[in-house]
Z-matrix of the N, CA and C atoms (Angstrom, degrees):
N
C 1 1.479
C 2 1.530 1 111.07
N 3 1.302 2 120.26 1 135.80
C 4 1.404 3 122.46 2 179.71
C 5 1.457 4 114.45 3 -70.65
N 6 1.353 5 121.34 4 151.29
C 7 1.448 6 122.13 5 175.67
C 8 1.465 7 113.70 6 -75.07
N 9 1.326 8 114.77 7 137.38
C 10 1.524 9 117.96 8 -178.32
C 11 1.441 10 107.03 9 -118.43
N 12 1.349 11 119.01 10 130.92
C 13 1.487 12 124.28 11 174.84
C 14 1.531 13 106.99 12 -111.85
N 15 1.261 14 115.41 13 101.90
C 16 1.449 15 119.18 14 -177.34
C 17 1.495 16 115.79 15 61.97
N 18 1.343 17 118.29 16 -124.20
C 19 1.443 18 121.12 17 178.18
C 20 1.478 19 113.09 18 -107.54
N 21 1.265 20 119.10 19 49.12
C 22 1.451 21 122.43 20 -179.68
C 23 1.528 22 107.49 21 -86.31
N 24 1.343 23 112.02 22 126.08
C 25 1.488 24 120.90 23 -178.79
C 26 1.530 25 109.16 24 -105.85
N 27 1.265 26 119.58 25 123.51
C 28 1.489 27 122.65 26 -179.64
C 29 1.505 28 108.81 27 -92.26
N 30 1.266 29 121.53 28 -8.29
C 31 1.457 30 124.12 29 -172.59
C 32 1.552 31 107.36 30 -83.94
N 33 1.286 32 118.47 31 -59.01
C 34 1.485 33 123.00 32 179.72
C 35 1.444 34 114.19 33 -144.91
N 36 1.290 35 119.26 34 149.55
C 37 1.424 36 122.68 35 -179.89
C 38 1.565 37 108.47 36 -74.22
N 39 1.350 38 112.30 37 145.67
C 40 1.442 39 119.82 38 -179.44
C 41 1.552 40 109.35 39 -130.04
N 42 1.275 41 115.75 40 152.08
C 43 1.499 42 116.65 41 176.52
C 44 1.542 43 114.29 42 -58.06
N 45 1.332 44 117.09 43 141.82
C 46 1.436 45 125.78 44 -179.15
C 47 1.536 46 106.47 45 -103.59
N 48 1.289 47 117.22 46 124.73
C 49 1.480 48 122.34 47 178.06
C 50 1.512 49 111.64 48 -90.84
N 51 1.307 50 116.55 49 124.31
C 52 1.416 51 120.16 50 177.80
C 53 1.448 52 110.77 51 -67.21
N 54 1.410 53 121.76 52 128.32
C 55 1.393 54 125.61 53 -172.07
C 56 1.643 55 113.08 54 -62.56
N 57 1.300 56 118.77 55 -32.74
C 58 1.414 57 120.61 56 -175.49
C 59 1.553 58 112.47 57 -90.94
N 60 1.330 59 118.18 58 -47.85
C 61 1.429 60 124.75 59 -175.87
C 62 1.527 61 114.31 60 -85.53
N 63 1.317 62 116.34 61 -30.77
C 64 1.505 63 118.57 62 -176.16
C 65 1.584 64 114.04 63 84.36
N 66 1.269 65 112.97 64 -1.75
C 67 1.500 66 117.64 65 177.02
C 68 1.524 67 110.92 66 -76.74
N 69 1.325 68 114.80 67 136.33
C 70 1.495 69 118.18 68 175.56
C 71 1.512 70 112.95 69 -80.32
N 72 1.335 71 113.15 70 144.47
C 73 1.468 72 123.79 71 -177.20
C 74 1.558 73 110.41 72 -125.52
N 75 1.266 74 114.74 73 150.98
C 76 1.449 75 123.30 74 170.40
C 77 1.516 76 106.56 75 -97.19
N 78 1.342 77 117.64 76 128.93
C 79 1.525 78 121.85 77 178.92
C 80 1.431 79 105.00 78 -138.19
N 81 1.367 80 113.27 79 135.07
C 82 1.506 81 118.51 80 170.11
C 83 1.462 82 109.22 81 -151.35
N 84 1.369 83 114.67 82 132.97
C 85 1.422 84 120.33 83 -179.61
C 86 1.527 85 109.90 84 -72.22
N 87 1.378 86 115.75 85 144.17
C 88 1.458 87 119.78 86 176.15
C 89 1.560 88 109.31 87 -96.70
N 90 1.356 89 112.13 88 135.76
C 91 1.468 90 113.43 89 -178.31
C 92 1.489 91 113.62 90 -63.13
N 93 1.357 92 119.63 91 149.89
C 94 1.438 93 124.77 92 -168.49
C 95 1.544 94 106.55 93 -57.13
N 96 1.308 95 120.32 94 -42.59
C 97 1.372 96 121.82 95 -170.09
C 98 1.639 97 113.77 96 -71.16
N 99 1.344 98 112.76 97 -13.66
C 100 1.464 99 115.72 98 -175.42
C 101 1.588 100 113.28 99 -111.33
N 102 1.338 101 114.14 100 3.92
C 103 1.505 102 118.96 101 -171.31
C 104 1.555 103 109.71 102 -63.90
N 105 1.283 104 118.68 103 -41.18
C 106 1.584 105 116.68 104 -179.97
C 107 1.508 106 109.90 105 -71.60
N 108 1.403 107 117.12 106 -37.89
C 109 1.461 108 119.81 107 -175.44
C 110 1.641 109 109.08 108 -69.60
N 111 1.292 110 112.63 109 -36.56
C 112 1.513 111 114.98 110 178.70
C 113 1.520 112 108.81 111 -69.31
N 114 1.254 113 120.19 112 -32.18
C 115 1.462 114 121.10 113 175.56
C 116 1.526 115 111.00 114 -65.36
N 117 1.359 116 118.29 115 -35.17
C 118 1.470 117 123.91 116 169.04
C 119 1.527 118 115.54 117 -56.80
N 120 1.329 119 111.05 118 -52.42
C 121 1.495 120 122.13 119 -179.91
C 122 1.508 121 109.75 120 -58.44
N 123 1.298 122 118.06 121 -40.35
C 124 1.470 123 120.81 122 -179.10
C 125 1.538 124 115.38 123 -81.94
N 126 1.348 125 115.98 124 -1.56
C 127 1.440 126 119.52 125 173.20
C 128 1.469 127 112.03 126 92.44
N 129 1.407 128 119.30 127 16.12
C 130 1.425 129 122.84 128 179.04
C 131 1.589 130 104.70 129 -130.99
N 132 1.403 131 114.66 130 79.66
C 133 1.433 132 120.47 131 -176.22
C 134 1.497 133 115.67 132 -63.99
N 135 1.349 134 113.82 133 -28.53
C 136 1.520 135 118.42 134 -174.65
C 137 1.564 136 109.63 135 -91.65
N 138 1.272 137 117.97 136 3.61
C 139 1.503 138 118.36 137 -176.29
C 140 1.518 139 110.91 138 -132.63
N 141 1.397 140 116.63 139 116.24
C 142 1.476 141 117.46 140 179.08
C 143 1.532 142 111.55 141 -68.77
N 144 1.294 143 111.04 142 150.85
C 145 1.524 144 114.89 143 -176.36
C 146 1.559 145 106.48 144 -106.56
N 147 1.315 146 117.51 145 121.38
C 148 1.455 147 121.11 146 -178.48
C 149 1.493 148 112.20 147 -89.21
N 150 1.395 149 122.25 148 -25.75
C 151 1.382 150 122.00 149 176.63
C 152 1.511 151 109.73 150 -155.10
N 153 1.296 152 118.68 151 151.89
C 154 1.438 153 124.93 152 175.16
C 155 1.523 154 106.23 153 -94.24
N 156 1.345 155 117.71 154 125.02
C 157 1.401 156 118.27 155 -174.80
C 158 1.563 157 105.12 156 -149.77
N 159 1.374 158 116.01 157 135.27
C 160 1.433 159 124.01 158 173.92
C 161 1.504 160 109.69 159 -160.15
N 162 1.342 161 115.67 160 158.63
C 163 1.418 162 123.58 161 -172.26
C 164 1.522 163 106.52 162 -79.20
N 165 1.395 164 114.71 163 139.27
C 166 1.472 165 119.71 164 170.57
C 167 1.458 166 111.52 165 -84.92
N 168 1.333 167 119.90 166 -5.86
C 169 1.466 168 127.21 167 177.23
C 170 1.563 169 115.98 168 55.21
N 171 1.346 170 112.69 169 43.36
C 172 1.487 171 116.23 170 172.74
C 173 1.497 172 107.72 171 -150.57
N 174 1.305 173 116.15 172 158.11
C 175 1.467 174 127.93 173 171.40
C 176 1.474 175 112.11 174 -98.72
N 177 1.256 176 118.53 175 -16.16
C 178 1.440 177 123.65 176 -174.59
C 179 1.536 178 110.98 177 -89.50
N 180 1.371 179 117.55 178 125.04
C 181 1.458 180 121.89 179 -173.32
C 182 1.456 181 107.67 180 -66.32
N 183 1.315 182 121.82 181 -40.49
C 184 1.543 183 120.41 182 -177.53
C 185 1.539 184 110.00 183 -65.84
N 186 1.318 185 119.13 184 -42.88
C 187 1.455 186 119.72 185 175.76
C 188 1.589 187 111.66 186 -61.64
N 189 1.318 188 113.28 187 -42.47
C 190 1.480 189 119.52 188 176.12
C 191 1.531 190 111.22 189 -55.54
N 192 1.321 191 118.09 190 -44.04
C 193 1.487 192 119.63 191 -179.66
C 194 1.590 193 109.23 192 -61.69
N 195 1.279 194 115.88 193 -41.44
C 196 1.549 195 117.91 194 179.79
C 197 1.504 196 111.12 195 -66.55
N 198 1.349 197 115.14 196 -41.52
C 199 1.451 198 120.71 197 178.92
C 200 1.576 199 112.40 198 -67.70
N 201 1.277 200 113.11 199 -23.24
C 202 1.477 201 119.39 200 -174.29
C 203 1.566 202 109.20 201 -72.56
N 204 1.311 203 117.12 202 -28.47
C 205 1.474 204 120.70 203 174.78
C 206 1.528 205 110.85 204 -64.36
N 207 1.297 206 120.16 205 -44.38
C 208 1.471 207 125.33 206 175.70
C 209 1.482 208 109.85 207 -63.69
N 210 1.332 209 119.68 208 -42.30
C 211 1.483 210 122.87 209 179.87
C 212 1.494 211 110.77 210 -69.21
N 213 1.345 212 120.35 211 -31.06
C 214 1.477 213 116.65 212 179.11
C 215 1.594 214 107.39 213 -76.58
N 216 1.344 215 116.43 214 -30.90
C 217 1.531 216 114.95 215 175.52
C 218 1.416 217 112.71 216 -66.63
N 219 1.337 218 116.14 217 -38.75
C 220 1.488 219 121.58 218 178.82
C 221 1.530 220 111.65 219 -62.45
N 222 1.379 221 113.92 220 -41.09
C 223 1.465 222 121.34 221 -179.56
C 224 1.555 223 107.72 222 -68.12
N 225 1.282 224 118.10 223 -42.62
C 226 1.408 225 120.41 224 179.24
C 227 1.536 226 113.15 225 -63.13
N 228 1.318 227 117.87 226 -38.25
C 229 1.414 228 123.03 227 175.88
C 230 1.585 229 109.80 228 -65.07
N 231 1.261 230 120.08 229 -38.13
C 232 1.497 231 121.90 230 178.74
C 233 1.512 232 108.11 231 -68.73
N 234 1.311 233 117.91 232 -42.41
C 235 1.493 234 120.24 233 -179.17
C 236 1.544 235 110.23 234 -69.29
N 237 1.312 236 116.93 235 -34.96
C 238 1.509 237 115.95 236 177.13
C 239 1.486 238 112.03 237 -68.93
N 240 1.349 239 118.02 238 -40.03
C 241 1.392 240 120.42 239 174.09
C 242 1.548 241 113.11 240 -61.30
N 243 1.241 242 119.32 241 -37.40
C 244 1.493 243 122.93 242 173.41
C 245 1.518 244 112.34 243 -64.27
N 246 1.382 245 113.65 244 -40.01
C 247 1.505 246 115.54 245 -178.95
C 248 1.538 247 108.79 246 -70.74
N 249 1.290 248 118.56 247 -34.79
C 250 1.544 249 123.33 248 -178.01
C 251 1.407 250 112.72 249 -82.62
N 252 1.368 251 122.69 250 5.12
C 253 1.479 252 122.18 251 175.09
C 254 1.541 253 113.69 252 79.98
N 255 1.355 254 117.91 253 40.68
C 256 1.415 255 118.05 254 175.56
C 257 1.539 256 111.16 255 -62.11
N 258 1.292 257 117.97 256 148.38
C 259 1.470 258 123.96 257 -177.12
C 260 1.487 259 108.56 258 -131.73
N 261 1.327 260 114.89 259 151.74
C 262 1.504 261 118.51 260 177.88
C 263 1.515 262 110.70 261 -64.85
N 264 1.335 263 120.19 262 144.64
C 265 1.427 264 126.31 263 174.93
C 266 1.535 265 112.63 264 -66.09
N 267 1.276 266 117.33 265 140.09
C 268 1.496 267 117.17 266 168.57
C 269 1.543 268 109.16 267 -76.28
N 270 1.310 269 114.60 268 164.75
C 271 1.449 270 118.42 269 -178.11
C 272 1.544 271 110.88 270 -60.85
N 273 1.371 272 114.58 271 -37.64
C 274 1.514 273 119.20 272 179.97
C 275 1.448 274 110.40 273 -64.28
N 276 1.362 275 119.26 274 -40.60
C 277 1.524 276 124.58 275 -172.30
C 278 1.597 277 104.64 276 -73.46
N 279 1.287 278 117.21 277 -35.70
C 280 1.519 279 122.94 278 173.70
C 281 1.447 280 112.25 279 -55.79
N 282 1.395 281 115.49 280 -49.53
C 283 1.436 282 119.28 281 179.82
C 284 1.526 283 113.72 282 -66.89
N 285 1.352 284 116.51 283 -35.85
C 286 1.422 285 119.66 284 178.44
C 287 1.484 286 111.73 285 -66.79
N 288 1.342 287 117.58 286 -44.85
C 289 1.503 288 120.88 287 174.81
C 290 1.505 289 113.48 288 -62.21
N 291 1.353 290 117.71 289 -39.36
C 292 1.516 291 120.05 290 -179.71
C 293 1.530 292 108.80 291 -61.96
N 294 1.391 293 115.90 292 -42.66
C 295 1.379 294 121.56 293 177.66
C 296 1.523 295 115.00 294 -59.20
N 297 1.342 296 114.48 295 -42.36
C 298 1.467 297 121.77 296 179.42
C 299 1.568 298 110.37 297 -73.19
N 300 1.242 299 120.28 298 -36.93
C 301 1.477 300 123.50 299 -177.98
C 302 1.496 301 112.18 300 -73.58
N 303 1.351 302 115.97 301 -37.34
C 304 1.530 303 116.12 302 -172.40
C 305 1.570 304 111.23 303 -89.48
N 306 1.317 305 113.63 304 -47.58
C 307 1.467 306 111.39 305 -176.39
C 308 1.515 307 115.11 306 -102.58
N 309 1.269 308 116.88 307 -9.79
C 310 1.452 309 119.57 308 -179.48
C 311 1.572 310 110.31 309 82.56
N 312 1.271 311 117.18 310 2.60
C 313 1.473 312 118.76 311 177.70
C 314 1.503 313 111.87 312 -136.35
N 315 1.320 314 118.78 313 169.68
C 316 1.470 315 120.44 314 -179.38
C 317 1.481 316 112.36 315 -96.37
N 318 1.277 317 120.74 316 11.57
C 319 1.410 318 122.10 317 176.57
C 320 1.492 319 111.86 318 109.28
N 321 1.297 320 122.28 319 -11.76
C 322 1.524 321 123.10 320 178.58
C 323 1.467 322 112.97 321 -91.56
N 324 1.339 323 118.65 322 -3.67
C 325 1.430 324 120.45 323 -179.49
C 326 1.508 325 115.89 324 93.88
N 327 1.339 326 114.65 325 -12.93
C 328 1.456 327 120.36 326 178.62
C 329 1.555 328 110.25 327 -87.01
N 330 1.268 329 121.72 328 133.51
C 331 1.476 330 123.05 329 -179.83
C 332 1.522 331 108.00 330 -64.74
N 333 1.300 332 116.13 331 133.29
C 334 1.477 333 120.10 332 176.70
C 335 1.526 334 108.40 333 -136.64
N 336 1.371 335 116.46 334 118.23
C 337 1.405 336 120.09 335 -179.80
C 338 1.574 337 110.20 336 -67.12
N 339 1.316 338 119.04 337 142.63
C 340 1.446 339 123.09 338 172.78
C 341 1.524 340 111.95 339 -56.18
N 342 1.299 341 119.50 340 153.76
C 343 1.509 342 123.56 341 176.83
C 344 1.458 343 110.07 342 -60.36
N 345 1.310 344 118.94 343 128.06
C 346 1.436 345 120.51 344 -178.26
C 347 1.515 346 112.64 345 -75.53
N 348 1.350 347 119.49 346 -20.28
C 349 1.464 348 120.47 347 -179.80
C 350 1.503 349 110.35 348 -87.95
N 351 1.289 350 120.26 349 5.91
C 352 1.426 351 122.10 350 -174.56
C 353 1.541 352 110.12 351 -81.15
N 354 1.352 353 115.85 352 125.50
C 355 1.417 354 125.07 353 172.06
C 356 1.557 355 108.61 354 -115.35
N 357 1.340 356 117.06 355 107.68
C 358 1.476 357 116.16 356 -169.95
C 359 1.518 358 110.65 357 -133.95
N 360 1.297 359 116.72 358 136.65
C 361 1.420 360 124.97 359 170.25
C 362 1.518 361 105.72 360 -137.63
N 363 1.206 362 116.46 361 114.02
C 364 1.499 363 128.53 362 179.23
C 365 1.509 364 109.93 363 56.02
N 366 1.353 365 123.78 364 -95.00
C 367 1.439 366 121.23 365 -175.78
C 368 1.519 367 115.03 366 -123.54
N 369 1.359 368 116.79 367 35.77
C 370 1.511 369 118.06 368 175.67
C 371 1.460 370 109.33 369 -132.57
N 372 1.369 371 116.70 370 160.30
C 373 1.443 372 120.93 371 -176.20
C 374 1.547 373 107.94 372 -154.62
N 375 1.333 374 111.52 373 167.74
C 376 1.481 375 120.06 374 172.35
C 377 1.525 376 103.83 375 -77.07
N 378 1.313 377 123.68 376 130.25
C 379 1.365 378 127.51 377 -171.59
C 380 1.559 379 113.52 378 -56.39
N 381 1.334 380 118.60 379 -34.85
C 382 1.491 381 117.45 380 -177.95
C 383 1.424 382 114.15 381 -91.41
N 384 1.335 383 119.79 382 7.03
C 385 1.477 384 123.89 383 -172.58
C 386 1.600 385 113.11 384 -88.36
N 387 1.309 386 119.16 385 -33.56
C 388 1.403 387 119.84 386 -173.11
C 389 1.537 388 110.97 387 -113.34
N 390 1.337 389 116.11 388 121.29
C 391 1.455 390 115.53 389 179.57
C 392 1.563 391 109.19 390 -81.39
N 393 1.365 392 113.28 391 162.28
C 394 1.468 393 119.43 392 177.94
C 395 1.535 394 114.49 393 -68.91
N 396 1.367 395 112.49 394 -28.74
C 397 1.490 396 115.71 395 -176.57
C 398 1.591 397 103.08 396 -131.31
N 399 1.367 398 113.14 397 154.57
C 400 1.549 399 118.43 398 172.89
C 401 1.462 400 109.84 399 -75.08
N 402 1.325 401 112.33 400 172.05
C 403 1.464 402 119.93 401 -177.61
C 404 1.605 403 109.01 402 -69.88
N 405 1.339 404 114.88 403 -29.68
C 406 1.447 405 119.19 404 -177.23
C 407 1.465 406 110.02 405 -79.91
N 408 1.334 407 123.23 406 -29.35
C 409 1.479 408 125.77 407 175.95
C 410 1.461 409 111.00 408 -73.48
N 411 1.303 410 122.53 409 -20.42
C 412 1.466 411 123.63 410 -179.87
C 413 1.566 412 110.90 411 -77.62
N 414 1.266 413 119.57 412 -17.12
C 415 1.480 414 121.43 413 -176.07
C 416 1.480 415 110.38 414 -66.47
């Protein structure tokens, strides 16, 4: 028989209710091997991440269960990025992406679609997705 500590479920994650506020939270432990990489993905490269945790912003358990599905997908995206070697964006790449995302162009007036292979959340990316220069700068 497996060891049980309190109400730990090994089958599926469930929302955690904060004891003082009553708001439900998503919490998931980060595997030991990915703690430094997850810190990089979350924009804190000097600090390992022990767990992924954020508020589900509800007091209702039913609503928390539906929001838990989205939170689990977000956590899986973060863990996948850490497994695949996500790296922080350089300042130049951040400016290139900001130009592509806001105006749809890279500054030359010609419409340029954003890279289809790009997976981005705040300041991390898939290493092969963002070039150091835009197509217009290479001419």
